[in-house]
N, C-alpha and C positions, 0 to 999 in steps of 0.2 A: 455566481460561480456554481458549476456542477462538476462533481468528480464521479466517474464511473469506473467499474472494473469489468472487463469483458474477456471471456475465454477466447483464445485464438488458436488453440490446438490442445493436444493431450497434456503437454508439459509447458504450455506458454499462455500468457495472458497479457493484457494491456491495461494500464491505468491511464485514464484520459481526463484532462481538466479543460473545461470549456467556460469562457467568460464572454461578455458581450463583444469583445474585440479580438480575442485570441483563442487558440486551442493548442494543447500540448498533449503528445502521446508518449508514454514511457513503457517500453516493452519489459516484461518480467519473465525470467525463465522458470516459472512455476505455474502449475495449473491454478485456476481461479480458486478452487476449493482449498488447495494447499496454502496459498497466500492468505486466504481468509482464516484458516486454522492457525497459521503462524501469528497473524495479527491479534487474534483472540487470545492465544496463549500469552503473547507478549503483554497485552493490556491487562491480563488477569494477575500479573505479578507487578504490583506498583513499585517495588524496589529495583526492578530491572531497568538499567539505563540503555542497554543494547542487547540484541539477540539476533537470531537469524534462522534461516531455513535454506539449505542448499547454497546457491550462489548469491543469495540476497542477504543483506544485513539490515536490521531494523534499529533505529535509534530514537529514543524518546527525547523530544525537545519541549520547550516551554509551551509552544502553541500547537503541537501536534506530533505525529510520528513520521520520520523520514525513512523512505524505502531506498536503500543504496543498492545499485548493481553496477559493476564496473566503475567507470569514472563519474557516472551520473547519480542523481538522487531525485526523488519525487516526494515532496512534503504533502501529507495529508493532514489538514487541520482537524482538531477534535470535533468541531461542529459537523464536519463532512465524514469523519471516520466512523462515528457511531452508527449513522444510517447505513453506511456501506457494509459494516460487518453484520448488521442485523438482516440485511437483504439476503445474504447467501445462506 
């Protein structure tokens, strides 16, 4: 599985999950840099269970961080989250 974060505009980005058999795209109404900053700030506070930036909400789960927007969510597992935030 591969998870990527791609900028799609000044205030928009996409989280994409690709496996051998499927792919999923989750649009986020934040710039790539803003989302990475929010994820870093969220992870830097181990006591925080949820947080957010603008229209998104971040939720700490046992196996990763869920990014909520509207009725949907995108779960980023910890093994994929650390390389993602270090890339940006």
